[in-house]
N, C-alpha and C positions, 0 to 999 in steps of 0.2 A: 697335442702339438703334435705335426707328420714326424716321420721318419726320415728327413732330412740328411741329419747327420750320421745314417749309415753312408752316407753316398759321400758325404764332404766336411769338413771340421775345417774351421779358420788355421789348424796349423800343417793343413795339409800345402804342400811347396806346388807351385806352377812354374811352366815356363812358356814362352809364347813362340811359335814362327812362323812363316808364311809358305804357302803352296805354290810359289810362282812370282813372276813379278806383281809388285803391287801399286798399277797406276793412281795418281790422285782424279781420276777421272772416273774411278769406281767410288768414290762418295757422293758423286751425284746419282748414281747409278741406286746406289744403298739407300740414300735418302729418298728419292723420287720414288723406285718400284719396291725397294723391299719394308720399309719401315710403314707403309702401311697394313703389311701383312704380316711380321713379327712383332709389331708399337715399340714404342720409343725406351722401355727399358733393355729389350735385347739389342735395340739399337747401337745405345750408348755401350753396352758390355761389349759391342764388336770394337767399335772405333775406339774404347780403352784400352783393349788388348791389341790391340793396332799401332795406337800411339810408344805404345810400350818395346816396340822394335824399332833397333837401329837402323838396322837394311835387309834387304832380303836375304842374304849369306849367311846371317848369323840369328842364332836364337835370343830370347832377350834375357836379361839375368833373371836368375833363380830369386822368388817373390813367396810369402806364403798368401791363403786367400784371404786373410785379416787386412793385408796392406792391399790386396782388391776392394776390401769391405769399407776401409776409412777414402778409396778413393775414391768411389764410385755412390756411398753412401745409401749402398742395400746392404739389407741383411744376405745371412748366407741362402735360407730359401728361394727370395728374390735372384740373388746370382744363379743358383743352379735350378731356377723356372727356364730364367733369360738363355741360360747357355743350352738347354734342352731345345729350345726355342731354334736357335741358331743351327744346331746340330740336325735336325727334322726338317728345316728349309734348305739345307746343303751347304752352310756359310762357314761351320767349324766341324772339325773332326778332333775329337778326344780320344788321348791314350792314356791309359794310366801304371803306373810300376808301386813295387809293395817293394821297400827293402829295408832289411834287419827293424821291423816297424814303423815304418817311415814310410809313408803316402805320398806319392808325387803324379803331378799330372802335366801332357804337354798339351797345349791347346795349340792345334793347327790350321791358321786360318785359310780359309778356300775364298778364291773370287767370285766376286759376281757372276751372273749371266750376261751377256753384251745386252743390250736393247734388243737387238736383231733376235736372238735366240728366248730372249724373256719376251718378246711379244708373237711369239711362236710356238712357244710351251706346253700348248694344252692343257696348262693345269695352273701356274702362277698368274696366268695371263686372264683365266679367269676369274680366279680368288679375287683379282685387282677389280679387274671391270665391275664385282659386284658391290666390292668394300669403297670404288669410291664413284661409281655412277658412270651415267655414258657419258654426261658433257665434261666432266672433269679429265676422263681417261683419253677422250679425244684429247682435251687440250696437251695431256702427258705424253700422248705418240708424238702429236707434233712436235714435241721439245726434243723429242729422241728420233726425228726422222731428217733427211736432207735431200735437196734435190738432185736428179739423175741425169737430169738433162743438161745439154752442153751444144742448144742449138747456136748456129752461125760459128762456129768454130771448125777446124780441120786439122783431123791426128798427123804430128809430125815427130813424136817420139822417134827417138831412135834405138833400134835394134842393135843387143848386146854385141852381133858379131859386126857391125859396121864402127864400133866403137875400139874393140879390142880386139888382138890379136892373141891366139893358142899360141904357144912355143911348143916346138919338139925335144924330146927328148936327149937329144943332141946339142939343141941349143942351151940346156939348164946345168946348174951345178951338180956335178953325179953327187949321189947322195944314197947311202946304205937303205935298204929298203926297212931292213928292222929299225934304224934309229927312226924313220916316219912313222910305222905301226905303233912304236914305244911311246913316240910325241903324241898319240892321235889317243892312247888309250886313258879312261879317267882312275883314279884311285879306288878302290872297292868303298862302296857306299855311300860315291857322291855322284851327283848328277849336274847336267848343263844347265841354269836359269833359262827357263824359257816361259814363254806367254801361254796362259793356262785362258781354258773359255767359261768356266763356271759350270757346274752340273746342276740340272733340275733336281727334284726331292727324289727320293729313293724309299721306296714303299717295303714294308718286312714282307719275308711270305708269309703270306694265310690266304693263300688262291692257289685251288688245285690246278695249277696247269698242265699234271697229267691228264686229267679226265678230260681238258678243251682238246688237247690234239687227240687223243683218243675217239672223241665226236664229232670233230667236222669230220664231214663227207672229202674224200676223196677226189670226187667226181665234180668239187667245187673250190675247194680250197687245197693244192699241192702241200704235202707236209712241211717242203723246205721254205715257204711263208713266211712262218713262224721261226724266226732268226733273233737272234737276243736282241736287239733294239724293237722291233716289232712285243717280244714278251714283256719287257720294261713297259713297252708303250702300253699294252694291255691291262699291267697291275696296277698300273697309276688311273687309267678310266675306271677301272671295276672301283677303287675306293673311291675316288672323284665323286662319278657320277651312282654309286652302293648299287651297281648290276650284278645281277643272281648271274653265275655263271651259265646256263641255259639262256640268258637274255645275252649276252655277251657272243656267245657261239653263235648264234641267229642275226647277229650284227656283224660279225667277223664274215658269215658268209654273204648276207645281203650285200657288203661292201666290194667284197670280191667281183658277186655278179653287178655292180653296178657301176665299180671301174676298171674291170678286168687286172686289177692288181690290188694287192695287199700293203700300203704303206702308211706310213705313220699320222702322216697329213689327211690321209681319204679315210682312215680308221677315228681320228680325233673328228671331223666334219659329221661322219655315221650318227657318231652317238652323240656329239652336238644337239644336232637333229632330231634324233629319236628322242633325249631328253625335252629340249624344248618344248615338243608336240606332248609330252606326257605331263609337264608340269606346267604348262599356260606361260610357254615363253620365259622362263625362270631359269636361273642359274644357281646351282650349289653355291654353298655359303664355306668360307675357311672356319672353323670352329673347334674347341677341343673338345671330341667326344665327350670323355667321361672324367671325373677326378683324377690328376694326375698320381702317380703310384706314390708318389714323396708325400702324400697328402691324405692317405688313405689311412685311417687307424680302424676298419673292423674286418682288415686280412685272415685273420688267425681264430680270434675270438668267437664263438657259438653266439649267434645273437640271440637272447632270452629274452628280457624285458622288449615293453610297444617303442622306447628310446634306441634302443639297439638293433632294430629291425629297421627303422626308419632312417639311420643311419646308415645301414649295411644297403638298403636300396637307394637312398641318395648318391652313395659312391660309387655304384652299380652302372645307373643311368644315365644318359645324355638329360640335358634341359629339353630338348625335344621331347623324347620319351617322357618328360615329368608333366609336358603340357597335354599331352597325348593320356598318359593316364588319369589327369585331370577331367577331363573332357570324358573321360569314359570309354576311351579307344578309335574315340573321332578324328579324323585331322585337323590338328591346332588350327586356330586364324591366324590368317598372314599377320595381322595388326600384333598379336600375340608374340608370335615369333621374332618382329621386325624391334619390338620392344626388348626382348630377351637378348636377342644378338648386340644389340646399343649397349645393354649392360655390362656383360660378358665383356667389348672389345674397348669402350670408355672408360668405364670403372675396374678391368681388368680384376673380375671375380670370378674363381674358380669354378668349373661347372657341376660342384658338388653342393656349392656355397649357393651359388643359384638356382638350383633344384629344391634348397630349404626353405628361399626366398618366395617362390612360384607357390610353395607347399603351402607357406604361411599366408600370405597377401591373398593367396584367391579363399583358403579358409576363415579367414576371419571378415572377410569382403561381400559375401554371399556369391561366391564363383566368380567375380569379377576383376580383371585385371587395371588396376587403372595406372596408367602409366604417369602421369605426377609422382603420385604416392610411392610406386614401385621404384621410381628411380632416384627417389629423397631417402628411401632407406637402403638402397643401394650404396649412396652415396657416404651413409653413416658407416656403412659395413668396410666399405674401403677406406675409409680413414681410420677407425679401427682395426685396417692389413688383417681382417678376416680372413684365413685361408684354407680352415679344416672343416668340415661340416658341424663335428659338437663344437666349434667355435660360434658357428653362424647359431645351430639350435640354443645356446646357453644364453647368447645374443637377444635373439628374439622374445625368451621366456624374460631376460630380465627387464627390459625396454618393453615388453607388450602396451603395457597402460600408456606409456611416451606416442608409440606407434599410434596404437589406438584415437589419440587425440589428434595427429598426425592427417589421421582417413577423415575427421568429420570438416563438414566448412567454418569458417569463420563463426559466422554467425552461430550454428550449431554447438560449436565449442562453448560459450558461455553461459547455455543453457544448461550443457552435459551433466552437470554438479546436482542441478534443482533438478532434475528430470527424475520424476517418481518411478514412471515403469520402462526404466531403460533396458533397449533390447539386450540381453546376453549373448556374447560371441560366442558362434560355437567352433573351436578351438581344436587344433590336429591333436589325436590322442598322446604324441609323445611330450605332449607342453601339459596334458590333464593326468596323465598316468600320476599315482601314488602310490608309494612303496607300502606296504600293508605292514602294521605291526603284527610281531606269531601272537596268533591266539593263546592264552593261557589257561594251559589246563584246568579243571573247576576243581578237582581232586587235589591239587597244588595249590588251590587259591583256600581251599578248606584248612588244609593244613595247617600253613601259615599264618590262619586267624587263629587256628588254635592254640599256638604256639605264642603269636600275639597276645591271647586270654592269659596264658597262663603266667607270660613273663610280668604283665601288669598286676595279676595275682598276688605274686611273690614281693612285689616290691611294696603293694598296697598291706600284707600281712607284714 
């Protein structure tokens, strides 16, 4: 099993608070815009935490994660993974405190982005489009838009100064200025409730921004063009579209030349156009790139056997790279990618588990990716709640005979056991590896033989 227990235990306490006002309208945006990206489990966890808030001013009552497990009917690993999905997409901020050997968490609910910000985000809207397809995406857009036309009407709204008078100090009751100042002050550690706009995804610092700033030509892009907003946009675009630093430099320079400015919207547009040309008008997909750290098992142990080496590989690469590896480095077929992405999100299988599935199915089926067959095994693994690579490998071994029956047509199944020259499947090395028995030294064997003969002779005498 994974090491999720190092991060979270059933006895750990938690409390919930909101970072701003929580409107009922947010339920609609969460359901329609966020749920397709984070899945039903993470969506359910957010709603459950929200339901535990009495109001925006107070924190929820203190409770244990065991009670949260009982409410959601999820195990601790599922709760932790759902929590991280919410954190990654900007819907949850998590704090932890350890005191007297007791660990407590504070879950701060972040408000979702407004429809206007979401559909102009440049990241989440791209992922949503790819998940839903053009037709459903357009339907959703219409649900969150309103008409701005007021044809036939004349503006007659009164101005402030047309309705209200401004009183002079001589007309007002005298009040000490210190009393006014004191009334305006807030207690330390408190803040007024305010409307939050919601934030987009944040990207961890793994891009060499310093190199990019130094490499940009001053003659094309002024240094002050890379403000904080632009840097954040660049990091997002680099991650989403998997752009090399040199290519991003070229995109920034070409964008400035084309639009005579460097804005987030202009750079997003240029990047999208470049990516569309490079990838035949396809958009990047949202997926967990590699096995989540909480489900990794080959972290510190040195891989020695074929099984351990395979486990290490499955945990360190993405399903796309696994398909690429199986194809000898060639670009995977679009149909194969579509099958795998469907499995990851419909069956909610971890990337490392999907890697095992790809390796097993293709090696035992003449390197073919049979959609119905792989989906059937994936559904079986999902029902078994397979989360780690080792669990997937063990199940593939124990159920191999059954899976091979599934791969045969109905007519072939009836003749399977009567066929004399049945093909033997080429199995992955990690399934066929046998632990060799230590070879016994010949001199030890002869010595034991002489001892046994002497003992028998003694008893016969």
